[in-house]
Structures are given as structure tokens and as C-alpha cells.
MILUM-355217 format. One line per field, with one value per residue (C-alpha): residue number from 1; chain; residue in three letters; x, y, z. Coordinates in nm, 3 decimals. Layout:
REM residues N
i <- (NUM	...)
ch <- (A	...)
aa <- (ALA	...)
x <- (X	...)
y <- (Y	...)
z <- (Z	...)
This chain:
REM residues 426
i <- (1	2	3	4	5	6	7	8	9	10	11	12	13	14	15	16	17	18	19	20	21	22	23	24	25	26	27	28	29	30	31	32	33	34	35	36	37	38	39	40	41	42	43	44	45	46	47	48	49	50	51	52	53	54	55	56	57	58	59	60	61	62	63	64	65	66	67	68	69	70	71	72	73	74	75	76	77	78	79	80	81	82	83	84	85	86	87	88	89	90	91	92	93	94	95	96	97	98	99	100	101	102	103	104	105	106	107	108	109	110	111	112	113	114	115	116	117	118	119	120	121	122	123	124	125	126	127	128	129	130	131	132	133	134	135	136	137	138	139	140	141	142	143	144	145	146	147	148	149	150	151	152	153	154	155	156	157	158	159	160	161	162	163	164	165	166	167	168	169	170	171	172	173	174	175	176	177	178	179	180	181	182	183	184	185	186	187	188	189	190	191	192	193	194	195	196	197	198	199	200	201	202	203	204	205	206	207	208	209	210	211	212	213	214	215	216	217	218	219	220	221	222	223	224	225	226	227	228	229	230	231	232	233	234	235	236	237	238	239	240	241	242	243	244	245	246	247	248	249	250	251	252	253	254	255	256	257	258	259	260	261	262	263	264	265	266	267	268	269	270	271	272	273	274	275	276	277	278	279	280	281	282	283	284	285	286	287	288	289	290	291	292	293	294	295	296	297	298	299	300	301	302	303	304	305	306	307	308	309	310	311	312	313	314	315	316	317	318	319	320	321	322	323	324	325	326	327	328	329	330	331	332	333	334	335	336	337	338	339	340	341	342	343	344	345	346	347	348	349	350	351	352	353	354	355	356	357	358	359	360	361	362	363	364	365	366	367	368	369	370	371	372	373	374	375	376	377	378	379	380	381	382	383	384	385	386	387	388	389	390	391	392	393	394	395	396	397	398	399	400	401	402	403	404	405	406	407	408	409	410	411	412	413	414	415	416	417	418	419	420	421	422	423	424	425	426)
ch <- (A	A	A	A	A	A	A	A	A	A	A	A	A	A	A	A	A	A	A	A	A	A	A	A	A	A	A	A	A	A	A	A	A	A	A	A	A	A	A	A	A	A	A	A	A	A	A	A	A	A	A	A	A	A	A	A	A	A	A	A	A	A	A	A	A	A	A	A	A	A	A	A	A	A	A	A	A	A	A	A	A	A	A	A	A	A	A	A	A	A	A	A	A	A	A	A	A	A	A	A	A	A	A	A	A	A	A	A	A	A	A	A	A	A	A	A	A	A	A	A	A	A	A	A	A	A	A	A	A	A	A	A	A	A	A	A	A	A	A	A	A	A	A	A	A	A	A	A	A	A	A	A	A	A	A	A	A	A	A	A	A	A	A	A	A	A	A	A	A	A	A	A	A	A	A	A	A	A	A	A	A	A	A	A	A	A	A	A	A	A	A	A	A	A	A	A	A	A	A	A	A	A	A	A	A	A	A	A	A	A	A	A	A	A	A	A	A	A	A	A	A	A	A	A	A	A	A	A	A	A	A	A	A	A	A	A	A	A	A	A	A	A	A	A	A	A	A	A	A	A	A	A	A	A	A	A	A	A	A	A	A	A	A	A	A	A	A	A	A	A	A	A	A	A	A	A	A	A	A	A	A	A	A	A	A	A	A	A	A	A	A	A	A	A	A	A	A	A	A	A	A	A	A	A	A	A	A	A	A	A	A	A	A	A	A	A	A	A	A	A	A	A	A	A	A	A	A	A	A	A	A	A	A	A	A	A	A	A	A	A	A	A	A	A	A	A	A	A	A	A	A	A	A	A	A	A	A	A	A	A	A	A	A	A	A	A	A	A	A	A	A	A	A	A	A	A	A	A	A	A	A	A	A	A	A	A	A	A	A	A	A	A	A	A	A	A	A	A	A	A	A	A	A	A	A	A	A	A	A	A	A	A	A	A	A	A	A	A	A	A	A	A	A	A	A	A)
aa <- (MET	VAL	ALA	CYS	VAL	ARG	GLY	LEU	THR	ALA	ILE	ALA	ALA	VAL	CYS	LEU	LEU	ALA	GLY	SER	ALA	GLN	ALA	GLN	GLN	ALA	GLY	LEU	SER	GLU	GLN	VAL	ALA	ALA	THR	VAL	ASN	ASN	GLU	VAL	ILE	SER	SER	TYR	ASP	LEU	ARG	GLN	ARG	ILE	ARG	LEU	LEU	VAL	ALA	THR	SER	GLY	VAL	GLN	ALA	THR	PRO	GLU	ASN	VAL	GLN	GLU	ILE	GLN	THR	GLU	ALA	LEU	ARG	GLY	LEU	VAL	ASP	GLU	HIS	LEU	GLN	VAL	GLN	GLU	ILE	ARG	ALA	VAL	GLU	ALA	ARG	GLN	GLY	GLY	GLY	GLN	SER	LEU	LEU	PRO	ASP	ASP	LYS	GLU	ILE	ASP	GLU	GLU	ILE	LYS	GLN	VAL	ALA	GLN	SER	ASN	ASN	LEU	SER	ALA	GLU	GLN	PHE	THR	ALA	GLN	LEU	ARG	GLY	SER	ASN	ILE	ASP	VAL	THR	THR	LEU	LYS	ASP	GLN	LEU	ARG	ALA	GLU	ILE	GLY	TRP	ARG	ARG	TYR	ILE	GLY	ALA	ARG	PHE	GLY	GLY	ARG	ILE	THR	ILE	SER	GLU	ASP	GLN	VAL	ASN	ALA	SER	GLN	ARG	ARG	ILE	ASN	ALA	GLU	SER	SER	LYS	PRO	GLN	TYR	LEU	VAL	SER	GLU	ILE	PHE	ILE	ASP	ALA	GLN	ARG	VAL	GLY	GLY	GLN	GLN	ALA	ALA	VAL	ASP	GLY	ALA	GLN	ARG	LEU	ILE	ASN	THR	LEU	GLN	GLN	GLY	THR	PRO	ILE	ALA	GLY	VAL	ALA	ARG	GLN	PHE	SER	ASP	ALA	PRO	THR	ALA	ALA	ASN	GLY	GLY	ASP	ALA	GLY	TRP	LEU	VAL	SER	GLY	THR	MET	GLN	PRO	TYR	LEU	GLU	GLN	ALA	LEU	GLU	GLN	MET	ARG	PRO	GLY	GLN	LEU	PRO	LYS	LEU	VAL	GLU	ALA	PRO	ASP	GLY	VAL	TYR	ILE	LEU	VAL	LEU	ARG	ASP	LYS	ARG	ALA	GLY	THR	GLY	ALA	THR	MET	VAL	ASP	LEU	LYS	GLN	ALA	ALA	ILE	ARG	LEU	ALA	ALA	GLU	PRO	THR	PRO	GLU	GLN	LEU	ALA	SER	ALA	GLN	ALA	GLN	LEU	THR	ALA	LEU	ARG	ALA	LYS	ILE	ASN	GLY	CYS	ALA	ALA	VAL	GLU	THR	GLU	SER	ALA	LYS	VAL	GLU	GLY	VAL	VAL	ALA	GLY	ASP	LEU	GLY	GLU	ALA	ASP	GLN	ASN	ASP	LEU	SER	PRO	GLU	PHE	ARG	GLN	VAL	VAL	ASP	GLY	LEU	GLN	ILE	GLY	GLN	ILE	SER	THR	PRO	VAL	ARG	THR	ARG	ALA	GLY	LEU	HIS	LEU	ILE	ALA	LEU	CYS	SER	ARG	ARG	VAL	ALA	ALA	ALA	ASN	ALA	PRO	SER	ARG	ASP	ASP	ILE	GLN	SER	LEU	LEU	GLN	ASN	GLN	GLU	LEU	GLN	MET	ILE	ALA	ARG	ARG	GLU	LEU	ARG	ASN	LEU	ARG	ASN	SER	ALA	ASN	VAL	ALA	VAL	ARG)
x <- (-2.186	-2.047	-1.833	-1.924	-1.649	-1.601	-1.681	-2.000	-1.862	-1.735	-2.035	-2.153	-2.510	-2.569	-2.484	-2.702	-3.006	-2.941	-3.140	-3.066	-2.911	-2.633	-2.576	-2.545	-2.302	-2.088	-2.097	-2.257	-2.540	-2.290	-2.124	-2.174	-2.292	-2.284	-2.302	-2.519	-2.403	-2.267	-2.597	-2.540	-2.702	-2.618	-2.568	-2.881	-3.077	-2.942	-3.029	-3.379	-3.426	-3.301	-3.552	-3.830	-3.735	-3.736	-4.061	-4.262	-4.128	-4.159	-3.809	-3.631	-3.271	-3.033	-2.653	-2.701	-2.912	-2.827	-2.562	-2.817	-3.073	-2.815	-2.718	-3.081	-3.159	-2.866	-2.956	-3.309	-3.189	-2.946	-3.215	-3.462	-3.208	-3.135	-3.505	-3.586	-3.274	-3.376	-3.733	-3.619	-3.356	-3.608	-3.862	-3.596	-3.507	-3.871	-3.959	-4.295	-4.586	-4.694	-4.426	-4.459	-4.342	-4.645	-4.709	-4.757	-5.133	-5.094	-4.832	-5.060	-5.335	-5.096	-4.995	-5.363	-5.407	-5.100	-5.238	-5.579	-5.415	-5.278	-5.619	-5.495	-5.580	-5.313	-5.263	-5.217	-4.978	-4.756	-4.765	-4.630	-4.348	-4.257	-4.268	-3.997	-3.786	-3.872	-3.912	-4.228	-4.033	-3.836	-4.153	-4.272	-3.945	-3.972	-4.331	-4.251	-3.980	-4.193	-4.499	-4.298	-4.098	-4.415	-4.566	-4.244	-4.220	-4.587	-4.567	-4.243	-4.293	-4.662	-4.753	-4.486	-4.624	-4.872	-5.047	-5.178	-5.496	-5.279	-5.102	-5.431	-5.574	-5.266	-5.281	-5.653	-5.609	-5.334	-5.546	-5.848	-5.634	-5.505	-5.842	-5.875	-5.569	-5.591	-5.544	-5.339	-5.373	-5.011	-4.796	-4.439	-4.099	-3.839	-3.469	-3.282	-2.950	-2.771	-2.882	-2.757	-2.429	-2.506	-2.737	-2.592	-2.629	-2.992	-3.052	-2.892	-3.088	-3.414	-3.355	-3.305	-3.631	-3.809	-3.682	-3.832	-4.167	-4.173	-4.151	-4.483	-4.377	-4.644	-4.520	-4.672	-4.424	-4.128	-4.221	-4.266	-3.913	-3.714	-3.881	-3.755	-4.082	-4.334	-4.580	-4.370	-4.586	-4.889	-4.718	-4.622	-4.982	-4.962	-5.335	-5.477	-5.223	-5.376	-5.197	-5.039	-4.970	-4.661	-4.313	-4.299	-4.069	-4.321	-4.615	-4.436	-4.361	-4.719	-4.860	-4.675	-4.788	-5.099	-5.261	-5.120	-4.793	-4.459	-4.311	-4.127	-3.796	-3.789	-3.479	-3.526	-3.271	-3.218	-3.285	-3.493	-3.865	-4.027	-4.383	-4.670	-4.982	-5.281	-5.558	-5.616	-5.915	-5.984	-6.034	-6.325	-6.445	-6.277	-6.493	-6.504	-6.612	-6.696	-6.607	-6.626	-6.461	-6.469	-6.142	-5.958	-5.583	-5.379	-5.011	-4.870	-4.871	-5.140	-5.204	-5.491	-5.686	-5.644	-5.752	-6.053	-6.162	-6.140	-6.326	-6.609	-6.631	-6.655	-6.898	-7.129	-7.086	-7.164	-7.504	-7.593	-7.481	-7.764	-7.599	-7.316	-7.477	-7.458	-7.091	-6.950	-7.239	-7.246	-6.867	-6.841	-7.028	-6.761	-6.435	-6.127	-6.305	-6.198	-6.433	-6.376	-6.467	-6.218	-6.359	-6.390	-6.117	-6.055	-6.133	-5.812	-5.611	-5.739	-5.520	-5.565	-5.751	-5.999	-6.040	-6.143	-6.401	-6.545	-6.590	-6.847	-7.042	-7.369	-7.420	-7.500	-7.368	-7.110	-6.833	-6.739	-6.416	-6.116	-5.766	-5.473	-5.135	-5.280	-5.567	-5.918	-6.169	-6.536	-6.577	-6.898	-6.966	-7.152	-7.157	-7.015	-6.999	-6.825	-6.610	-6.716	-6.488	-6.249	-6.075	-5.980	-6.150	-5.973	-5.933	-5.776	-5.534	-5.437	-5.380	-5.173	-4.952	-4.899	-4.809	-4.559	-4.392	-4.378	-4.233	-3.950	-3.882	-3.882	-3.623	-3.411	-3.416	-3.319	-3.032	-2.914	-2.920	-2.719	-2.461	-2.407	-2.426	-2.138	-2.214	-1.958	-2.012	-1.810)
y <- (-7.989	-7.650	-7.479	-7.123	-6.865	-6.581	-6.227	-6.095	-6.045	-6.402	-6.571	-6.840	-6.835	-7.174	-7.031	-6.723	-6.926	-7.216	-7.299	-7.125	-7.432	-7.455	-7.080	-7.080	-7.372	-7.165	-6.874	-6.638	-6.526	-6.317	-6.147	-5.786	-5.766	-5.387	-5.071	-4.771	-4.462	-4.699	-4.890	-5.262	-5.486	-5.839	-6.135	-6.278	-5.968	-6.015	-6.385	-6.308	-6.036	-6.267	-6.533	-6.273	-6.138	-6.485	-6.587	-6.275	-6.195	-6.545	-6.512	-6.844	-6.833	-6.977	-6.969	-6.699	-6.457	-6.527	-6.253	-6.004	-6.121	-6.076	-5.732	-5.620	-5.746	-5.551	-5.235	-5.256	-5.294	-5.001	-4.774	-4.863	-4.793	-4.455	-4.373	-4.468	-4.287	-3.969	-3.983	-4.034	-3.760	-3.506	-3.604	-3.576	-3.224	-3.119	-3.290	-3.433	-3.524	-3.856	-4.046	-4.088	-4.448	-4.678	-4.865	-5.243	-5.218	-5.030	-5.278	-5.571	-5.408	-5.365	-5.732	-5.823	-5.630	-5.795	-6.134	-6.055	-5.960	-6.316	-6.464	-6.558	-6.462	-6.283	-6.601	-6.815	-6.562	-6.538	-6.918	-6.945	-6.706	-6.908	-7.223	-7.066	-6.987	-6.616	-6.412	-6.201	-5.914	-5.893	-5.809	-5.572	-5.378	-5.346	-5.222	-4.981	-4.810	-4.806	-4.652	-4.417	-4.280	-4.218	-4.028	-3.835	-3.713	-3.616	-3.438	-3.253	-3.159	-3.203	-2.859	-2.697	-2.838	-2.608	-2.730	-2.419	-2.386	-2.318	-2.653	-2.838	-2.651	-2.727	-3.096	-3.108	-2.941	-3.187	-3.483	-3.357	-3.303	-3.659	-3.810	-4.005	-4.208	-4.524	-4.545	-4.823	-5.030	-5.087	-5.270	-5.146	-5.213	-4.936	-5.004	-4.689	-4.683	-4.483	-4.725	-5.039	-4.904	-4.759	-4.789	-5.115	-5.279	-5.162	-5.308	-5.640	-5.663	-5.576	-5.843	-6.107	-5.999	-6.019	-6.375	-6.454	-6.295	-6.490	-6.810	-6.721	-6.535	-6.272	-5.916	-5.794	-5.979	-5.896	-5.527	-5.509	-5.637	-5.508	-5.192	-4.846	-4.683	-4.564	-4.814	-5.094	-5.067	-5.156	-5.447	-5.228	-5.132	-4.795	-4.793	-4.641	-4.418	-4.158	-4.030	-3.695	-3.767	-3.986	-3.959	-3.986	-4.292	-4.480	-4.377	-4.479	-4.823	-4.876	-4.775	-5.070	-5.322	-5.537	-5.670	-6.005	-5.962	-6.036	-5.768	-5.492	-5.334	-4.957	-4.749	-4.413	-4.134	-4.246	-4.618	-4.893	-4.971	-5.312	-5.263	-5.512	-5.400	-5.557	-5.386	-5.113	-4.897	-4.653	-4.284	-4.062	-4.100	-4.433	-4.687	-5.017	-5.332	-5.678	-5.949	-6.322	-6.521	-6.853	-6.940	-7.200	-7.203	-7.185	-7.168	-6.827	-6.935	-7.205	-7.381	-7.247	-7.563	-7.518	-7.154	-7.233	-7.517	-7.295	-7.017	-7.256	-7.395	-7.053	-6.918	-7.213	-7.168	-6.796	-6.873	-7.080	-6.831	-6.612	-6.359	-6.378	-6.640	-6.900	-6.853	-7.121	-7.369	-7.369	-7.367	-7.675	-7.871	-7.806	-7.998	-7.779	-7.460	-7.295	-7.042	-6.807	-6.486	-6.208	-5.989	-5.610	-5.397	-5.048	-5.061	-4.870	-5.150	-5.416	-5.550	-5.359	-5.655	-5.680	-5.304	-5.245	-5.525	-5.437	-5.074	-5.184	-5.429	-5.372	-5.517	-5.889	-5.908	-6.164	-6.070	-6.251	-6.455	-6.237	-6.346	-6.296	-6.464	-6.688	-6.820	-6.735	-6.576	-6.489	-6.188	-6.130	-5.783	-5.838	-5.480	-5.134	-4.844	-4.514	-4.534	-4.314	-4.052	-4.176	-3.848	-3.792	-3.521	-3.202	-3.349	-3.662	-3.451	-3.239	-3.550	-3.710	-3.402	-3.373	-3.741	-3.708	-3.418	-3.615	-3.918	-3.712	-3.555	-3.896	-4.032	-3.716	-3.722	-4.089	-4.029	-3.742	-3.969	-4.234	-3.981	-3.837	-4.163	-4.363	-4.712	-4.989	-5.335	-5.603)
z <- (5.105	4.994	5.255	5.356	5.309	5.556	5.447	5.287	4.938	4.933	5.095	4.860	4.731	4.889	5.230	5.195	5.093	5.329	5.639	5.965	6.126	5.867	5.879	6.256	6.245	6.008	6.251	6.001	6.229	6.429	6.132	6.028	5.667	5.649	5.856	5.770	5.959	6.226	6.242	6.187	5.927	6.033	5.803	5.968	5.858	5.506	5.490	5.613	5.352	5.076	5.178	5.192	4.850	4.695	4.866	4.787	4.440	4.297	4.151	4.189	4.307	4.048	4.013	3.748	3.952	4.315	4.327	4.195	4.454	4.731	4.604	4.574	4.924	5.069	4.875	5.010	5.368	5.334	5.185	5.458	5.732	5.573	5.547	5.907	6.036	5.854	5.983	6.341	6.316	6.186	6.452	6.724	6.609	6.598	6.926	7.029	6.806	6.663	6.475	6.100	6.138	6.162	6.485	6.512	6.468	6.140	6.020	6.102	5.896	5.604	5.627	5.624	5.297	5.144	5.242	5.093	4.763	4.761	4.853	5.200	5.555	5.757	5.961	5.649	5.499	5.807	5.842	5.488	5.577	5.885	5.673	5.456	5.764	5.736	6.053	6.016	6.171	5.844	5.651	5.923	5.911	5.534	5.552	5.837	5.631	5.314	5.480	5.698	5.404	5.204	5.495	5.557	5.198	5.196	5.531	5.459	5.096	5.018	5.148	4.931	4.608	4.442	4.131	3.960	3.760	3.457	3.503	3.534	3.235	3.026	3.114	3.045	2.705	2.620	2.728	2.533	2.225	2.256	2.355	2.033	2.130	2.345	2.720	2.873	3.189	3.286	3.538	3.562	3.712	3.713	3.765	3.871	3.683	3.952	4.219	4.043	3.904	3.562	3.264	3.133	3.474	3.478	3.130	3.223	3.548	3.374	3.110	3.379	3.544	3.207	3.167	3.507	3.412	3.085	3.289	3.454	3.768	3.853	3.810	4.139	4.360	4.138	4.134	4.510	4.571	4.272	4.141	4.228	4.117	4.379	4.228	4.379	4.691	4.475	4.303	4.007	3.926	3.749	3.669	3.350	3.177	2.949	2.642	2.717	3.086	3.045	2.905	2.522	2.529	2.747	2.531	2.213	2.358	2.477	2.139	1.986	2.250	2.271	2.591	2.691	2.506	2.669	2.896	2.712	2.814	2.765	2.834	3.008	3.067	3.427	3.413	3.257	3.263	3.227	3.100	3.101	2.913	3.087	2.893	2.639	2.558	2.281	2.337	2.246	1.890	1.816	1.633	1.820	1.634	1.768	1.518	1.460	1.184	1.003	0.830	0.631	0.677	0.357	0.273	0.184	-0.179	-0.225	-0.551	-0.765	-0.685	-0.308	-0.324	-0.542	-0.311	-0.001	-0.183	-0.273	0.081	0.245	-0.015	0.052	0.430	0.409	0.258	0.566	0.833	0.952	1.184	1.437	1.659	1.382	1.288	1.520	1.489	1.109	1.078	1.300	1.030	0.765	0.786	0.779	0.885	1.211	1.372	1.661	1.840	1.760	2.036	2.036	1.881	1.755	1.383	1.311	1.476	1.235	0.957	0.628	0.469	0.758	0.806	0.446	0.454	0.796	0.696	0.436	0.654	0.838	1.188	1.158	0.803	0.685	0.443	0.126	0.160	0.252	0.154	0.392	0.417	0.689	0.479	0.368	0.607	0.648	0.880	1.077	1.220	1.549	1.680	1.616	1.861	1.921	2.234	2.525	2.677	2.945	3.024	3.389	3.593	3.702	4.051	3.900	3.698	3.998	4.209	3.933	3.891	4.266	4.298	4.014	4.195	4.523	4.347	4.200	4.539	4.713	4.469	4.500	4.879	4.894	4.653	4.872	5.176	4.991	4.875	5.223	5.419	5.561	5.431	5.473	5.326	5.500)
């Protein structure tokens, strides 16, 4: 058994993630982990938050990342104390009125929605938390601060934000001008460099999270617990991002990604993004083609005999294929031929060899054998269409611009609270 060492900064990972019985025997439940403007965060609060973070993010605690998990848990608790303190102070000065902090009924409804997103009932979800030695109050406190802060920023600053017709018109013109470019369905995690101790710390932390995501951990839980972006509340779901409405460094990164690829780390001026591209759609005027193929794999430099044999096989097969529906059935009869559905894609995204051939095909037509470094292919054009417009409405643009302003204000206000607060870590 590993002995627990006194003092938060020296508390071993084993102790912080251990069961409550061991922790209580070590006397940690009575310790002060930190104070926020003289308000205490106990070591029990910290252990509970660590367990919640691990359970809901899917990030497994290891010797390599446990210090980061502990640090993130403590940062979250400090921020939430600052947010709730500010809300209560402002309400006390104003006097009367309904509090912006949600009541228990509203919190229970939020937990119900979180449970449903995990295909569970609220009872099943809270039972799972208790099974992991997590007090449900820990989650309720986190949600109360999150919802209350969102309401506070909206109530205090929302009325001061005016999105002019000129701003909407400018955004609409930019979107229309860029409408031939793709739109991207994105999940994101943002690590604020100032919050974690600098840009390099943000890069290192983001890389560790990417390693976790690559091992199959869903991004929604990781984003909810680790992301500093407002989308953290939605599990990192940023929705459809339209070209012209995002920062150039994000757009450039997404242009190079394909749906289903590994998460991508993108550095920003004030931190680091982790992007996951879930889907992509072409803009107005793009030509979308639905393709199937039958192929024979070949070495990059096959012998003349191998190439001639593959050419003869596919030429004979092509004569037997009558339309897209027959590609797989006829190919299955020829040994060494692999057939498959390539799905729908923007014709401009195809490889040069495929794009040139597809451009000359009619719907239902099969190409002659096409040589690539992977092998020899027959390409079947199953459909061709011009993509419909997906531009947002004026109301959507106005809402997007207003939300962007509120997000910047929320981050600024929280930074101001951090800078002026008296926070002591024990």
C-alpha cells in the first residue's frame, strides 16, 4: 500500500483516486485543498471532482496524466467558486429578484438531459455515479455554476451587444462569396493557454488528450470536463461551421481534414484547439458524385506480365457489369478483384486519376481500367448532382455573431475574476 503524504501538492495520485475509506483513515477528508476568497475547497471536494472528471470524461487515470487530472479538477472548482461568488455578490448588491443560479428542479432536469445523451435514465445515471463513489451533489454543483454563469453573462451583457444590419450584411456577403467551399460538422476542445500556464503547457495537455481520444474515448465527455470553450457544455459540439464564419487557422486545418480522421491539434493565438471532423458537405455549386469501384491491387511497380493480366481481367469484367447494381455481384465471381462502394464525394476532392475519368462518364457507365499506385480500378458513376445551398439565414447569422461576442465576454470576465481573486492552494 502506498502511504499518503500530507499537503495537497504532495498528495500521491493513489490517494486522490482511492476509495473514501482509505482517504478518511489518512485524515484527508478534513484537509483544506484550497481557499477562494476565503471560501474553502476541501480535499474531499477535490477527490470527488477528480472521480467525477474521470467517470464522465472517459479519461483513464495513469501515472503519466494523474497530476494533470488533479490540476484540472482543482482549476474547475476554483473557477466555479469564483463564478458563483460573483453572481451572488451582484445579486446581493441589486437586491431582490429571482436568482440566476438554477434551483434543484432545474438541476434535476439538466441531469436528466445528460443521462439521456448517454442513453440512460436519470436514476440509472445517478446510480452509476454512486457506484463510482461519486456524490451526486458534486455534479449538481458543477452544473449550477455552469448554468448560472451562462445566464449571468447573458443577463448582464446580452442587452449591450448590438449586432447591426451592416454586420449581418457583411457576414452574409462573405458567406455567399465562400458558398462554393465545404461546411464542416465539428467537435472541439479548446485549452486556454493562460489558464494552464502558457502555450507549451496547452500544447502538451492537448497532445495527451488526443492520445486519449485515439484510444477510443468519446470526445463529448473529454470536452465537458477539459475544454475551455463554451461548447464544453454541449460535449464540444460546435455544429456546422460555414466557411467565412471562423478563424482562418481553424478553417485551414478543417480544409485538410476528412471525416473520421484522427483528431487534429491546431494552435491559436491564445491556446490550442483539438478538432474532430464528424462530417463535411459541399457548398452551393459543387458537383457531388456517387461512385463504386472494382479493383485489383498491384505493387507500385508491377511486372509487365502482372499489369497485363490485371488489365485483361478488368476489361473482361467491365463487359459483364451492367450498371452500378452489378459491380459487387459480378466482381465477386472474379478471384483477386475487390469491389466496394466509395460513397458520395465532391468531384474536386477525388484523386487526379479518378477525377479525370469520372468527368467523362455518364450516370451508370463504367470506366476502362484506371491505373493508380494502389492498383488497377474500374470506376462506376452511380449518380451526379449539384449540391444545394446550405447558407445560414440572417437570423442564424445574427445569433452566431451575438453568441461569439458573449463567449469572448464570458472568457474575459472569468479571467478578470481569476486575476483579482485571492486563491491559496494548500
